[in-house]
C-alpha positions as CSV (number, residue, x, y, z in Angstrom):
1,M,0.0,0.0,0.0
2,A,1.3,3.5,-0.9
3,K,2.2,5.8,1.9
4,K,-0.2,8.8,2.0
5,L,1.6,12.1,2.1
6,P,0.6,14.7,4.6
7,P,-1.6,17.4,3.0
8,H,0.9,20.1,3.2
9,H,3.5,17.9,1.4
10,A,1.1,17.1,-1.4
11,D,0.3,20.8,-1.7
12,G,4.0,21.6,-1.9
13,Q,4.5,19.0,-4.7
14,K,1.6,20.5,-6.6
15,L,3.0,24.0,-6.1
16,K,6.4,22.8,-7.6
17,Q,4.7,21.0,-10.5
18,T,2.6,24.0,-11.3
19,R,5.5,26.4,-11.1
20,I,7.6,24.3,-13.4
21,Q,4.9,23.7,-15.9
22,K,4.1,27.5,-16.0
23,G,7.8,28.2,-16.6
24,V,8.3,30.2,-13.4
25,S,11.7,29.9,-11.6
26,V,12.0,29.6,-7.9
27,G,13.8,32.9,-7.8
28,H,11.1,34.7,-9.7
29,L,8.4,33.2,-7.5
30,A,10.3,34.1,-4.3
31,K,11.0,37.6,-5.4
32,F,7.4,38.2,-6.5
33,I,5.9,37.1,-3.2
34,G,8.7,38.6,-1.0
35,I,10.4,35.6,0.4
36,S,13.8,33.9,0.1
37,N,14.5,31.1,-2.4
38,G,15.0,28.9,0.7
39,V,11.5,29.5,2.0
40,S,10.1,28.9,-1.5
41,H,11.9,25.5,-1.5
42,K,10.5,24.8,1.9
43,Y,7.0,25.5,0.6
44,E,7.6,23.0,-2.2
45,R,9.0,20.3,0.1
46,G,6.0,20.7,2.4
47,Q,8.2,21.8,5.3
48,V,6.4,25.1,5.7
49,S,2.9,26.2,4.6
50,P,2.5,29.7,3.2
51,Q,0.0,32.0,4.8
52,L,-3.1,33.1,2.9
53,D,-1.6,36.4,1.7
54,K,1.4,34.5,0.2
55,C,-1.0,31.9,-1.3
56,K,-2.8,34.7,-3.1
57,L,0.5,36.1,-4.5
58,I,1.6,32.6,-5.5
59,C,-1.7,32.2,-7.4
60,E,-1.2,35.7,-9.0
61,V,2.3,34.9,-10.3
62,L,1.2,31.4,-11.5
63,D,-2.0,32.7,-13.0
64,I,-4.2,30.2,-11.1
65,T,-7.0,30.4,-8.5
66,L,-6.7,29.4,-4.9
67,S,-9.0,26.5,-5.7
68,E,-6.7,25.4,-8.4
69,L,-3.7,25.6,-6.1
70,F,-5.3,23.3,-3.6
71,D,-7.6,21.1,-5.8
72,D,-6.1,17.6,-6.2
73,D,-7.7,17.3,-9.6
74,Y,-6.3,20.4,-11.1
75,V,-3.7,19.8,-13.8
76,P,-1.8,22.9,-14.9
77,P,-1.3,23.7,-18.6
78,K,2.1,23.1,-20.0
79,N,2.5,26.0,-22.4
80,V,2.8,29.5,-21.0
81,D,4.6,32.4,-22.6
82,L,6.3,34.5,-19.9
83,K,7.5,37.9,-21.1
């Protein structure tokens, strides 16, 4: 039987997957939301959960909704042109 990941870890994996598929670097995400790259990596590893204000900024930079960020069934699109 597969080990179930804690919810915050699964959310972190989803954040990373979405960020990569949207073509956003860790550095760009971190700078946009006002955190260090290290904290951004902690979000993605599920070691730390972002507060609501940071979640809203994450959604803004990734062009997704809060529902999409936390919905297990959401699959981010793979082609995004960031200029």
